[in-house]
C-alpha positions, -999 to +999 in steps of 0.1 A: +000+000+000+014+034-010+015+061+016-009+090+012+006+122-002+019+145+025+023+117+051+058+108+060+063+073+073+087+071+103+120+055+096+122+019+109+143+014+140+173-008+134+178-030+165+216-029+163+216+009+162+190+011+191+212-012+212+243+008+204+225+040+215+220+026+250+258+025+254+268+056+234+246+076+258+275+071+283+296+094+261+268+118+250+257+124+287+292+119+302+287+149+325+255+135+339+271+101+343+300+117+361+277+134+385+258+101+392+291+083+396+304+108+421+271+106+440+274+069+443+310+071+453+303+097+480+274+078+494+295+047+496+325+063+514+307+091+532+323+097+566+351+073+559+387+082+568+403+057+545+379+062+515+387+040+486+413+021+506+384+003+523+377-014+489+406-037+496+394-047+531+368-072+520+389-091+495+419-091+518+399-104+547+383-131+525+417-140+511+431-144+546+403-167+558+404-189+527+442-192+529+439-202+565+412-228+559+421-243+526+459-240+526+470-241+562+443-262+580+430-285+552+462-285+531+438-285+501+458-261+480+480-275+452+491-240+440+522-221+449+516-185+462+480-196+470+471-161+484+479-145+451+460-172+432+430-165+454+432-127+451+433-129+413+401-149+413+385-128+440+392-096+420+369-108+392+343-124+414+339-094+438+336-070+409+310-093+392+290-101+424+289-066+439+281-049+406+252-072+397+239-073+433+240-035+437+227-028+402+196-049+409+182-022+432+199+008+416+169+021+397+145+014+426+168+032+450+169+062+425+132+063+420+127+098+432+153+111+407+140+090+378+104+102+384+114+139+385+138+142+356+138+126+322+173+113+314+189+081+301+180+058+329+206+032+320+232+057+335+219+048+369+229+012+366+262+021+349+271+045+377+269+016+402+291-005+380+315+024+377+317+026+415+326-011+418+350-007+389+371+015+412+375-015+436+383-037+406+410-014+393+426-010+428+427-048+433+442-053+399+468-026+406+478-043+438+480-077+420+502-061+393+527-049+419+527-081+439+528-105+410+556-086+392+576-086+425+569-122+436+562-141+404+589-134+378+571-157+353+544-131+348+566-102+336+561-111+300+524-117+300+509-096+328+500-067+305+475-090+286+454-088+317+444-052+308+424-059+276+409-090+293+398-070+323+382-045+299+361-074+283+351-085+318+339-049+325+318-051+294+303-084+304+294-072+339+280-039+326+256-056+302+244-080+328+240-053+354+218-033+331+197-063+323+192-071+360+185-035+370+159-031+342+142-064+349+140-057+386+119-025+379+091-047+366+097-079+386+110-071+421+118-108+427+149-104+405+170-087+433+161-116+457+169-142+431+203-126+424+210-125+461+201-162+465+221-173+435+254-155+443+266-177+472+262-211+454+275-195+422+307-186+441+314-221+451+307-234+415+333-210+402+370-220+405+381-192+429+392-214+458+403-244+437+414-256+403+394-279+381+426-297+374+424-311+410+394-332+400+392-363+379+356-360+367+364-345+333+329-344+320+316-327+351+344-302+352+340-293+315+303-287+321+310-265+351+337-246+332+315-236+302+280-236+317+292-210+342+299-179+322+321-164+350+346-193+349+362-186+315+368-149+323+384-159+356+406-184+338+415-161+310+426-133+334+445-157+357+467-172+330+487-140+322+482-124+356+492-153+379+505-183+359+525-162+334+512-178+303+490-169+274+453-173+280+437-203+263+421-193+230+389-210+239+386-189+271+393-156+252+368-164+225+342-174+252+348-141+270+345-121+237+312-138+229+299-136+264+307-099+266+289-092+233+259-113+243+257-096+277+258-061+262+231-071+237+210-086+265+213-055+286+203-032+257+173-055+248+159-058+283+164-020+290+147-011+257+117-032+265+111-016+299+125+019+294+090+035+288+076+018+319+104+026+344+090+058+358+055+043+359+066+011+377+086+030+402 
């Protein structure tokens, strides 16, 4: 059917361009994002004397407990410098878990701002991820210094951890946006995420290595069914073991990051018009 004279048909929306716009708004509204980021950071460390230094407290305490239990008491560790092995895994896990867990309530907690002002709402979730990114960067910086000093084998490969960490940030950002958007409509999402994170942690090789177990089929399933495991392994190889990451882990991380960003954009675009109403 031909359009009537004088009537202009709207241009069709290309899904890929629409998804891209969700993330390019970070650059277009960078001043607003900066303000939201500073607000999150100030709220988190308000009244604190040490400030960002507290971001190391949790992983260091966890590392100490796990080293004591698994390496000293149970003698379950088969890895040299087990503390550094643990910290390299905890860096990824804590960034992932705290970002997704905090993002789940981010839009709900910012409901007053969202209802008053019209702005790209995805920036709220991204500001939470940005706050957790500070901790991630600090932990990686500490690991760089310690591993370069204590693990000479890492000096030729450790710099590969930087692009791998950037892919992990993309993976976490997309998932955080999806969870934050879904939680606006279905408030059970935040409780589901909270319930899943603890068993998820023990299914991820943070405290152990899959090579310790002889059930090849089970370990292969756990390795690739859990999309956090390949990123942890890919980052650990150059950062701790001093070797190139396995190609399969890198490809998995690339695909997972792209899929996560696409999922985040899709879920957000489906609920964007309903966010202010639902809140």
